[in-house]
GUDOGU-760912 format. One record per residue (C-alpha): residue number from 1; residue in one letter; z, x negated, y. Coordinates in Angstrom, 3 decimals. Layout:
<torzas>
n: NUM res: a pz: Z px: X py: Y
...
</torzas>
This chain:
<torzas>
n: 1 res: x pz: 97.247 px: -92.209 py: 301.529
n: 2 res: x pz: 99.472 px: -95.099 py: 300.461
n: 3 res: x pz: 101.323 px: -95.272 py: 297.146
n: 4 res: x pz: 104.694 px: -94.310 py: 298.683
n: 5 res: x pz: 103.239 px: -91.217 py: 300.331
n: 6 res: x pz: 101.513 px: -90.216 py: 297.083
n: 7 res: x pz: 104.744 px: -90.653 py: 295.110
n: 8 res: x pz: 106.764 px: -88.548 py: 297.529
n: 9 res: x pz: 104.111 px: -85.814 py: 297.614
n: 10 res: x pz: 103.916 px: -85.735 py: 293.830
n: 11 res: x pz: 107.690 px: -85.440 py: 293.557
n: 12 res: x pz: 107.749 px: -82.541 py: 296.002
n: 13 res: x pz: 104.975 px: -80.716 py: 294.140
n: 14 res: x pz: 106.575 px: -81.243 py: 290.735
n: 15 res: x pz: 110.125 px: -80.428 py: 291.764
n: 16 res: x pz: 109.772 px: -76.638 py: 291.249
n: 17 res: x pz: 108.193 px: -77.229 py: 287.817
n: 18 res: x pz: 110.988 px: -79.631 py: 286.859
n: 19 res: x pz: 113.602 px: -77.105 py: 287.911
n: 20 res: x pz: 111.779 px: -74.368 py: 285.996
n: 21 res: x pz: 111.674 px: -76.435 py: 282.818
n: 22 res: x pz: 115.369 px: -77.259 py: 283.212
n: 23 res: x pz: 116.167 px: -73.562 py: 283.561
n: 24 res: x pz: 113.982 px: -72.776 py: 280.559
n: 25 res: x pz: 115.775 px: -75.489 py: 278.617
n: 26 res: x pz: 119.131 px: -73.945 py: 279.452
n: 27 res: x pz: 117.811 px: -70.545 py: 278.381
n: 28 res: x pz: 116.510 px: -71.887 py: 275.095
n: 29 res: x pz: 119.839 px: -73.613 py: 274.468
n: 30 res: x pz: 121.742 px: -70.392 py: 275.089
n: 31 res: x pz: 119.333 px: -68.333 py: 273.000
n: 32 res: x pz: 119.772 px: -70.579 py: 269.980
n: 33 res: x pz: 122.780 px: -68.363 py: 269.255
n: 34 res: x pz: 120.285 px: -65.500 py: 268.876
n: 35 res: x pz: 118.437 px: -67.438 py: 266.170
n: 36 res: x pz: 119.818 px: -67.433 py: 262.625
n: 37 res: x pz: 121.852 px: -70.351 py: 261.367
n: 38 res: x pz: 120.417 px: -72.340 py: 258.473
n: 39 res: x pz: 121.398 px: -70.697 py: 255.167
n: 40 res: x pz: 121.223 px: -73.437 py: 252.534
n: 41 res: x pz: 121.598 px: -72.485 py: 248.866
n: 42 res: x pz: 123.027 px: -75.072 py: 246.449
n: 43 res: x pz: 123.158 px: -77.894 py: 248.999
n: 44 res: x pz: 123.333 px: -81.454 py: 247.751
n: 45 res: x pz: 126.851 px: -82.767 py: 248.176
n: 46 res: x pz: 125.739 px: -85.704 py: 250.325
n: 47 res: x pz: 124.133 px: -83.319 py: 252.812
n: 48 res: x pz: 127.300 px: -81.266 py: 253.388
n: 49 res: x pz: 128.867 px: -82.449 py: 256.665
n: 50 res: x pz: 132.264 px: -84.138 py: 256.215
n: 51 res: x pz: 135.287 px: -82.406 py: 257.700
n: 52 res: x pz: 138.955 px: -83.030 py: 258.357
n: 53 res: x pz: 139.836 px: -79.368 py: 258.943
n: 54 res: x pz: 139.093 px: -76.176 py: 257.007
n: 55 res: x pz: 140.409 px: -72.628 py: 256.706
n: 56 res: x pz: 139.867 px: -69.000 py: 257.844
n: 57 res: x pz: 138.900 px: -67.691 py: 254.384
n: 58 res: x pz: 137.622 px: -64.416 py: 252.939
n: 59 res: x pz: 137.417 px: -63.169 py: 249.347
n: 60 res: x pz: 135.564 px: -60.566 py: 247.286
n: 61 res: x pz: 135.383 px: -59.589 py: 243.613
n: 62 res: x pz: 132.475 px: -57.954 py: 241.809
n: 63 res: x pz: 132.740 px: -55.072 py: 239.344
n: 64 res: x pz: 132.310 px: -57.548 py: 236.475
n: 65 res: x pz: 134.968 px: -59.897 py: 237.807
n: 66 res: x pz: 133.073 px: -62.664 py: 239.598
n: 67 res: x pz: 135.009 px: -63.947 py: 242.613
n: 68 res: x pz: 133.430 px: -65.117 py: 245.860
n: 69 res: x pz: 135.296 px: -67.158 py: 248.478
n: 70 res: x pz: 134.009 px: -68.029 py: 251.955
n: 71 res: x pz: 135.746 px: -70.286 py: 254.453
n: 72 res: x pz: 135.048 px: -72.463 py: 257.449
n: 73 res: x pz: 134.933 px: -76.201 py: 257.897
n: 74 res: x pz: 135.478 px: -77.948 py: 261.230
n: 75 res: x pz: 137.112 px: -74.658 py: 262.214
n: 76 res: x pz: 138.084 px: -74.092 py: 265.846
n: 77 res: x pz: 135.489 px: -76.610 py: 267.043
n: 78 res: x pz: 131.923 px: -76.458 py: 268.369
n: 79 res: x pz: 130.680 px: -77.652 py: 264.959
n: 80 res: x pz: 132.148 px: -74.931 py: 262.725
n: 81 res: x pz: 130.124 px: -74.143 py: 259.609
n: 82 res: x pz: 130.764 px: -72.026 py: 256.493
n: 83 res: x pz: 130.782 px: -72.707 py: 252.758
n: 84 res: x pz: 130.702 px: -70.238 py: 249.874
n: 85 res: x pz: 132.075 px: -70.829 py: 246.367
n: 86 res: x pz: 132.294 px: -68.652 py: 243.270
n: 87 res: x pz: 134.458 px: -68.337 py: 240.161
n: 88 res: x pz: 133.491 px: -66.779 py: 236.844
n: 89 res: x pz: 136.921 px: -67.210 py: 235.211
n: 90 res: x pz: 139.172 px: -65.182 py: 237.514
n: 91 res: x pz: 139.900 px: -68.071 py: 239.827
n: 92 res: x pz: 140.959 px: -70.683 py: 237.274
n: 93 res: x pz: 138.043 px: -72.890 py: 238.340
n: 94 res: x pz: 135.558 px: -72.791 py: 241.210
n: 95 res: x pz: 131.980 px: -73.900 py: 241.657
n: 96 res: x pz: 130.727 px: -76.574 py: 243.994
n: 97 res: x pz: 129.510 px: -75.261 py: 247.340
n: 98 res: x pz: 127.068 px: -72.536 py: 246.306
n: 99 res: x pz: 125.827 px: -71.752 py: 249.798
n: 100 res: x pz: 126.267 px: -73.244 py: 253.262
n: 101 res: x pz: 125.794 px: -71.549 py: 256.648
n: 102 res: x pz: 124.938 px: -74.452 py: 258.939
n: 103 res: x pz: 124.620 px: -73.649 py: 262.659
n: 104 res: x pz: 121.897 px: -74.899 py: 264.955
n: 105 res: x pz: 122.660 px: -77.654 py: 267.436
n: 106 res: x pz: 124.876 px: -76.403 py: 270.254
n: 107 res: x pz: 126.047 px: -73.325 py: 268.312
n: 108 res: x pz: 128.710 px: -72.657 py: 265.721
n: 109 res: x pz: 128.867 px: -70.415 py: 262.638
n: 110 res: x pz: 132.409 px: -69.056 py: 262.474
n: 111 res: x pz: 134.813 px: -66.352 py: 261.258
n: 112 res: x pz: 133.050 px: -65.399 py: 258.025
n: 113 res: x pz: 133.872 px: -62.807 py: 255.379
n: 114 res: x pz: 132.384 px: -61.325 py: 252.212
n: 115 res: x pz: 132.252 px: -57.641 py: 251.278
n: 116 res: x pz: 130.805 px: -55.568 py: 248.442
n: 117 res: x pz: 129.421 px: -52.283 py: 249.750
n: 118 res: x pz: 129.437 px: -48.932 py: 247.902
n: 119 res: x pz: 126.020 px: -49.763 py: 246.416
n: 120 res: x pz: 127.407 px: -52.917 py: 244.796
n: 121 res: x pz: 125.656 px: -55.352 py: 247.152
n: 122 res: x pz: 127.414 px: -58.467 py: 248.412
n: 123 res: x pz: 127.380 px: -58.976 py: 252.175
n: 124 res: x pz: 128.187 px: -62.304 py: 253.783
n: 125 res: x pz: 129.073 px: -61.947 py: 257.477
n: 126 res: x pz: 129.572 px: -64.699 py: 260.018
n: 127 res: x pz: 129.794 px: -64.988 py: 263.776
n: 128 res: x pz: 127.598 px: -67.104 py: 266.023
n: 129 res: x pz: 128.087 px: -68.325 py: 269.561
n: 130 res: x pz: 126.699 px: -70.938 py: 271.874
n: 131 res: x pz: 129.505 px: -73.462 py: 272.384
n: 132 res: x pz: 133.038 px: -72.211 py: 271.931
n: 133 res: x pz: 132.528 px: -68.814 py: 273.618
n: 134 res: x pz: 129.342 px: -67.607 py: 275.282
n: 135 res: x pz: 130.873 px: -64.244 py: 276.196
n: 136 res: x pz: 128.618 px: -62.461 py: 273.731
n: 137 res: x pz: 128.989 px: -63.907 py: 270.220
n: 138 res: x pz: 127.004 px: -62.202 py: 267.454
n: 139 res: x pz: 127.582 px: -60.657 py: 264.024
n: 140 res: x pz: 125.131 px: -62.017 py: 261.448
n: 141 res: x pz: 124.737 px: -61.044 py: 257.791
n: 142 res: x pz: 122.859 px: -61.816 py: 254.613
n: 143 res: x pz: 122.920 px: -59.549 py: 251.542
n: 144 res: x pz: 122.630 px: -60.162 py: 247.786
n: 145 res: x pz: 121.710 px: -57.313 py: 245.413
n: 146 res: x pz: 122.930 px: -59.215 py: 242.332
n: 147 res: x pz: 126.424 px: -60.557 py: 243.168
n: 148 res: x pz: 127.351 px: -60.964 py: 239.492
n: 149 res: x pz: 124.709 px: -63.672 py: 239.181
n: 150 res: x pz: 125.861 px: -67.274 py: 239.456
n: 151 res: x pz: 123.052 px: -67.885 py: 241.972
n: 152 res: x pz: 122.185 px: -64.550 py: 243.603
n: 153 res: x pz: 119.113 px: -64.086 py: 245.764
n: 154 res: x pz: 119.955 px: -63.604 py: 249.448
n: 155 res: x pz: 118.129 px: -61.641 py: 252.109
n: 156 res: x pz: 116.985 px: -63.189 py: 255.361
n: 157 res: x pz: 119.709 px: -63.437 py: 258.044
n: 158 res: x pz: 120.022 px: -60.410 py: 260.305
n: 159 res: x pz: 121.872 px: -60.000 py: 263.596
n: 160 res: x pz: 123.889 px: -56.751 py: 263.635
n: 161 res: x pz: 125.168 px: -56.845 py: 267.209
n: 162 res: x pz: 127.468 px: -58.648 py: 269.609
n: 163 res: x pz: 130.950 px: -59.733 py: 268.572
n: 164 res: x pz: 132.828 px: -61.416 py: 265.739
n: 165 res: x pz: 133.367 px: -59.558 py: 262.443
n: 166 res: x pz: 136.174 px: -61.468 py: 260.721
n: 167 res: x pz: 137.520 px: -58.567 py: 258.638
n: 168 res: x pz: 135.907 px: -56.296 py: 256.087
n: 169 res: x pz: 134.166 px: -53.027 py: 257.010
n: 170 res: x pz: 135.806 px: -49.663 py: 256.313
n: 171 res: x pz: 133.910 px: -46.892 py: 254.518
n: 172 res: x pz: 134.988 px: -43.450 py: 255.715
n: 173 res: x pz: 135.263 px: -40.410 py: 253.494
n: 174 res: x pz: 132.030 px: -39.039 py: 255.004
n: 175 res: x pz: 130.184 px: -42.215 py: 253.976
n: 176 res: x pz: 129.987 px: -43.863 py: 257.390
n: 177 res: x pz: 130.507 px: -47.612 py: 257.535
n: 178 res: x pz: 132.657 px: -48.951 py: 260.370
n: 179 res: x pz: 132.431 px: -52.656 py: 261.143
n: 180 res: x pz: 135.295 px: -53.799 py: 263.427
n: 181 res: x pz: 133.917 px: -56.542 py: 265.657
n: 182 res: x pz: 135.239 px: -58.230 py: 268.775
n: 183 res: x pz: 133.905 px: -59.956 py: 271.879
n: 184 res: x pz: 136.902 px: -62.121 py: 272.606
n: 185 res: x pz: 138.845 px: -61.973 py: 275.867
n: 186 res: x pz: 136.678 px: -59.302 py: 277.503
n: 187 res: x pz: 137.034 px: -55.706 py: 278.666
n: 188 res: x pz: 136.569 px: -53.211 py: 275.805
n: 189 res: x pz: 136.618 px: -56.220 py: 273.504
n: 190 res: x pz: 137.335 px: -54.352 py: 270.247
n: 191 res: x pz: 133.929 px: -53.019 py: 269.229
n: 192 res: x pz: 133.206 px: -50.626 py: 266.374
n: 193 res: x pz: 129.645 px: -50.895 py: 265.121
n: 194 res: x pz: 128.690 px: -48.267 py: 262.564
n: 195 res: x pz: 126.063 px: -47.330 py: 260.006
n: 196 res: x pz: 125.320 px: -43.857 py: 258.683
n: 197 res: x pz: 122.516 px: -45.000 py: 256.346
n: 198 res: x pz: 124.243 px: -47.601 py: 254.157
n: 199 res: x pz: 123.479 px: -50.546 py: 256.375
n: 200 res: x pz: 119.803 px: -49.931 py: 257.140
n: 201 res: x pz: 120.573 px: -49.418 py: 260.829
n: 202 res: x pz: 123.727 px: -50.319 py: 262.722
n: 203 res: x pz: 124.686 px: -49.165 py: 266.204
n: 204 res: x pz: 127.632 px: -49.536 py: 268.541
n: 205 res: x pz: 129.842 px: -46.463 py: 268.131
n: 206 res: x pz: 132.850 px: -47.113 py: 270.357
n: 207 res: x pz: 135.198 px: -49.653 py: 271.873
n: 208 res: x pz: 138.932 px: -50.097 py: 272.285
n: 209 res: x pz: 140.354 px: -51.699 py: 275.422
n: 210 res: x pz: 143.183 px: -54.196 py: 275.808
n: 211 res: x pz: 144.426 px: -53.494 py: 279.309
n: 212 res: x pz: 146.547 px: -56.619 py: 279.794
n: 213 res: x pz: 144.181 px: -59.628 py: 280.053
n: 214 res: x pz: 147.072 px: -62.009 py: 279.382
n: 215 res: x pz: 147.380 px: -60.719 py: 275.813
n: 216 res: x pz: 143.674 px: -60.955 py: 274.969
n: 217 res: x pz: 142.393 px: -63.440 py: 272.433
n: 218 res: x pz: 140.548 px: -63.335 py: 269.093
n: 219 res: x pz: 141.265 px: -59.624 py: 268.527
n: 220 res: x pz: 140.395 px: -59.656 py: 264.786
n: 221 res: x pz: 140.648 px: -55.829 py: 264.461
n: 222 res: x pz: 141.029 px: -53.969 py: 261.163
n: 223 res: x pz: 140.533 px: -50.237 py: 260.609
n: 224 res: x pz: 141.972 px: -47.836 py: 258.034
n: 225 res: x pz: 141.212 px: -44.124 py: 257.752
n: 226 res: x pz: 144.452 px: -42.167 py: 257.568
n: 227 res: x pz: 144.979 px: -39.146 py: 255.369
n: 228 res: x pz: 144.717 px: -36.769 py: 258.351
n: 229 res: x pz: 141.233 px: -38.136 py: 259.152
n: 230 res: x pz: 142.276 px: -40.215 py: 262.154
n: 231 res: x pz: 141.431 px: -43.901 py: 262.336
n: 232 res: x pz: 144.114 px: -46.523 py: 262.831
n: 233 res: x pz: 143.005 px: -49.851 py: 264.253
n: 234 res: x pz: 145.372 px: -52.804 py: 264.144
n: 235 res: x pz: 144.596 px: -55.651 py: 266.545
n: 236 res: x pz: 145.782 px: -59.219 py: 266.926
n: 237 res: x pz: 147.127 px: -59.820 py: 270.430
n: 238 res: x pz: 150.193 px: -61.917 py: 271.201
n: 239 res: x pz: 151.685 px: -60.118 py: 268.235
n: 240 res: x pz: 150.316 px: -56.945 py: 266.633
n: 241 res: x pz: 148.864 px: -53.984 py: 268.541
n: 242 res: x pz: 147.224 px: -50.693 py: 267.603
n: 243 res: x pz: 144.752 px: -48.040 py: 268.702
n: 244 res: x pz: 143.869 px: -44.605 py: 267.290
n: 245 res: x pz: 140.628 px: -42.624 py: 267.169
n: 246 res: x pz: 140.373 px: -38.923 py: 266.340
n: 247 res: x pz: 136.582 px: -38.653 py: 266.560
n: 248 res: x pz: 135.294 px: -41.080 py: 263.942
n: 249 res: x pz: 135.576 px: -44.173 py: 266.108
n: 250 res: x pz: 133.689 px: -43.001 py: 269.197
n: 251 res: x pz: 136.698 px: -43.070 py: 271.492
n: 252 res: x pz: 139.938 px: -44.984 py: 271.109
n: 253 res: x pz: 143.365 px: -44.841 py: 272.676
n: 254 res: x pz: 144.386 px: -47.863 py: 274.792
n: 255 res: x pz: 145.405 px: -50.817 py: 272.647
n: 256 res: x pz: 149.214 px: -50.937 py: 272.749
n: 257 res: x pz: 151.785 px: -52.987 py: 270.886
n: 258 res: x pz: 152.804 px: -51.608 py: 267.501
n: 259 res: x pz: 156.363 px: -51.413 py: 266.204
n: 260 res: x pz: 155.606 px: -54.156 py: 263.687
n: 261 res: x pz: 156.695 px: -57.600 py: 264.871
n: 262 res: x pz: 154.274 px: -60.426 py: 264.190
n: 263 res: x pz: 153.237 px: -63.852 py: 265.347
n: 264 res: x pz: 149.910 px: -64.449 py: 267.093
n: 265 res: x pz: 147.787 px: -64.745 py: 263.978
n: 266 res: x pz: 145.610 px: -62.797 py: 261.592
n: 267 res: x pz: 147.231 px: -60.322 py: 259.201
n: 268 res: x pz: 145.722 px: -58.107 py: 256.510
n: 269 res: x pz: 145.821 px: -54.357 py: 255.865
n: 270 res: x pz: 143.872 px: -52.349 py: 253.287
n: 271 res: x pz: 144.132 px: -49.064 py: 251.439
n: 272 res: x pz: 144.816 px: -49.503 py: 247.731
n: 273 res: x pz: 143.332 px: -47.498 py: 244.881
n: 274 res: x pz: 146.635 px: -45.602 py: 244.613
n: 275 res: x pz: 146.256 px: -44.323 py: 248.178
n: 276 res: x pz: 149.054 px: -46.493 py: 249.561
n: 277 res: x pz: 148.505 px: -49.119 py: 252.237
n: 278 res: x pz: 148.995 px: -52.820 py: 251.611
n: 279 res: x pz: 149.920 px: -55.135 py: 254.470
n: 280 res: x pz: 150.201 px: -58.912 py: 254.281
n: 281 res: x pz: 151.899 px: -60.464 py: 257.297
n: 282 res: x pz: 154.210 px: -63.261 py: 258.360
n: 283 res: x pz: 157.908 px: -62.620 py: 257.861
n: 284 res: x pz: 160.003 px: -59.437 py: 257.971
n: 285 res: x pz: 158.687 px: -56.258 py: 259.579
n: 286 res: x pz: 161.210 px: -56.392 py: 262.414
n: 287 res: x pz: 161.101 px: -60.117 py: 263.159
n: 288 res: x pz: 158.562 px: -62.422 py: 264.739
n: 289 res: x pz: 158.354 px: -65.699 py: 262.837
n: 290 res: x pz: 156.091 px: -68.721 py: 262.839
n: 291 res: x pz: 152.997 px: -68.866 py: 260.658
n: 292 res: x pz: 155.191 px: -68.894 py: 257.580
n: 293 res: x pz: 156.748 px: -66.490 py: 255.056
n: 294 res: x pz: 153.490 px: -64.797 py: 254.050
n: 295 res: x pz: 154.735 px: -61.492 py: 252.617
n: 296 res: x pz: 153.202 px: -58.308 py: 251.171
n: 297 res: x pz: 154.453 px: -54.766 py: 251.939
n: 298 res: x pz: 153.537 px: -51.230 py: 250.837
n: 299 res: x pz: 153.421 px: -47.981 py: 252.837
n: 300 res: x pz: 153.175 px: -44.495 py: 251.307
n: 301 res: x pz: 152.999 px: -42.656 py: 254.652
n: 302 res: x pz: 150.042 px: -44.296 py: 256.416
n: 303 res: x pz: 152.039 px: -47.050 py: 258.023
n: 304 res: x pz: 155.002 px: -45.123 py: 259.419
n: 305 res: x pz: 157.406 px: -46.866 py: 257.049
n: 306 res: x pz: 157.066 px: -49.871 py: 254.757
n: 307 res: x pz: 158.833 px: -51.034 py: 251.623
n: 308 res: x pz: 158.938 px: -53.915 py: 249.198
n: 309 res: x pz: 158.301 px: -57.426 py: 250.417
n: 310 res: x pz: 156.740 px: -59.757 py: 247.847
n: 311 res: x pz: 156.867 px: -63.352 py: 249.075
n: 312 res: x pz: 153.437 px: -64.897 py: 248.599
n: 313 res: x pz: 154.082 px: -68.274 py: 250.225
n: 314 res: x pz: 157.122 px: -69.241 py: 252.287
n: 315 res: x pz: 155.841 px: -72.538 py: 253.731
n: 316 res: x pz: 155.139 px: -73.201 py: 257.383
n: 317 res: x pz: 151.386 px: -73.428 py: 257.976
n: 318 res: x pz: 150.199 px: -70.618 py: 255.680
n: 319 res: x pz: 147.867 px: -68.326 py: 257.547
n: 320 res: x pz: 144.870 px: -65.956 py: 257.746
n: 321 res: x pz: 145.170 px: -63.731 py: 254.662
n: 322 res: x pz: 142.275 px: -61.642 py: 253.383
n: 323 res: x pz: 142.201 px: -59.605 py: 250.181
n: 324 res: x pz: 140.633 px: -57.217 py: 247.731
n: 325 res: x pz: 141.814 px: -55.073 py: 244.814
n: 326 res: x pz: 140.125 px: -54.991 py: 241.413
n: 327 res: x pz: 139.580 px: -51.786 py: 239.446
n: 328 res: x pz: 142.446 px: -52.677 py: 237.129
n: 329 res: x pz: 144.820 px: -52.730 py: 240.110
n: 330 res: x pz: 145.141 px: -56.495 py: 240.492
n: 331 res: x pz: 145.298 px: -57.572 py: 244.128
n: 332 res: x pz: 143.666 px: -60.854 py: 245.188
n: 333 res: x pz: 144.809 px: -62.527 py: 248.408
n: 334 res: x pz: 143.184 px: -65.625 py: 249.884
n: 335 res: x pz: 144.691 px: -67.709 py: 252.693
n: 336 res: x pz: 144.741 px: -71.248 py: 254.051
n: 337 res: x pz: 147.513 px: -73.834 py: 254.252
n: 338 res: x pz: 147.828 px: -76.655 py: 256.768
n: 339 res: x pz: 144.193 px: -76.736 py: 257.910
n: 340 res: x pz: 144.677 px: -80.355 py: 258.932
n: 341 res: x pz: 145.143 px: -82.642 py: 257.026
n: 342 res: x pz: 145.493 px: -80.749 py: 253.704
n: 343 res: x pz: 143.009 px: -77.949 py: 254.365
n: 344 res: x pz: 144.052 px: -76.058 py: 251.230
n: 345 res: x pz: 142.403 px: -72.732 py: 250.407
n: 346 res: x pz: 144.838 px: -70.782 py: 248.234
n: 347 res: x pz: 144.579 px: -67.596 py: 246.175
n: 348 res: x pz: 147.395 px: -65.369 py: 244.926
n: 349 res: x pz: 147.242 px: -62.390 py: 242.581
n: 350 res: x pz: 149.736 px: -59.596 py: 241.932
n: 351 res: x pz: 149.986 px: -55.841 py: 241.531
n: 352 res: x pz: 151.373 px: -53.011 py: 243.641
n: 353 res: x pz: 154.442 px: -52.850 py: 241.391
n: 354 res: x pz: 155.315 px: -56.441 py: 242.303
n: 355 res: x pz: 155.142 px: -55.652 py: 246.007
n: 356 res: x pz: 157.376 px: -52.583 py: 245.633
n: 357 res: x pz: 159.933 px: -54.539 py: 243.619
n: 358 res: x pz: 159.787 px: -57.433 py: 246.105
n: 359 res: x pz: 159.606 px: -59.792 py: 243.140
n: 360 res: x pz: 157.315 px: -60.493 py: 240.182
n: 361 res: x pz: 157.638 px: -57.735 py: 237.581
n: 362 res: x pz: 154.136 px: -57.815 py: 236.040
n: 363 res: x pz: 152.129 px: -60.505 py: 234.259
n: 364 res: x pz: 149.506 px: -60.499 py: 237.050
n: 365 res: x pz: 151.527 px: -62.623 py: 239.458
n: 366 res: x pz: 149.896 px: -65.995 py: 240.132
n: 367 res: x pz: 150.816 px: -67.893 py: 243.273
n: 368 res: x pz: 149.349 px: -70.860 py: 245.123
n: 369 res: x pz: 146.195 px: -71.171 py: 243.029
n: 370 res: x pz: 143.939 px: -73.759 py: 244.661
n: 371 res: x pz: 140.338 px: -72.884 py: 245.461
n: 372 res: x pz: 139.677 px: -76.005 py: 247.516
n: 373 res: x pz: 141.446 px: -78.755 py: 249.418
n: 374 res: x pz: 140.318 px: -81.639 py: 251.594
n: 375 res: x pz: 139.640 px: -84.735 py: 249.455
n: 376 res: x pz: 142.131 px: -86.968 py: 251.291
n: 377 res: x pz: 145.017 px: -84.489 py: 250.973
n: 378 res: x pz: 147.853 px: -84.864 py: 248.484
n: 379 res: x pz: 148.282 px: -82.259 py: 245.705
</torzas>
């Protein structure tokens, strides 16, 4: 057997093994999204990847007043990662990056939020996907039992199910937790994963379907429990849409456009301690605007009618509000401004009375507080 014959025979024999290893390599690459991102506590500044774009924030406040803010860097790219900061002085000053969620190569850690559960634990949620969209995504979480600590101890990362959980869970009157997730641009994309044992186990409970594929996108659903016991889900489509469940989230009506006009962007809705609903959206209720005129409204009848209209920030480029209400009634709203090149993470505070009056009437109104901004941006 000459050398050429031996080489050709060897290639033929090894070809199936080469193909197998290539397939295994593809599988491993895809399954990296099923492995937890690197959760790095108190990272050295020089090891935090540089970025020219940041935004998509979330906020939470502990019973003792510590604030936590999470937001993404390199957002809307294949390199998205998350940073967490904290404030012990009601948002007047903020820590350096206290924690970083750094994705594995070929994946991204995206669409994060923070939430304090009824037991007082702080949850940090983020989404993971291979590339921009692997058709599956994944909701991941870590939990801290001591969120009032400057450096709380975090649990190991845990995958809760498929989808992206950008917005906070809803706790029903019966104690069930509903986590509104989404597998973008797919049938039955709005997924409700639920827990009946305070987060120990979480299972898929139901889905809501967007029938028109042309309107599908990052659904970013939010759920409120209405006074009659029904569940009202608001969904981002090309505007604002809604779905209703009368059986605790197991079945949902088809997702249809709501009567509230809105641009294609995230909005925020939450029940206040008074029982009224707070909505933060872009522009007037009956007009679709750009990503500008970030305004707060109040409803006393579960969203049938709205009143007030406190202007939080009128500039073009303000977007993605999230919020929480303290026990004293103060409302905290976080949002981003001009993700590139400024990348400003803003916070505003106010009370329900200010929203109803459509102007500042209490001493709790603070607007455009800066949590973070890109270093090359101008104040």
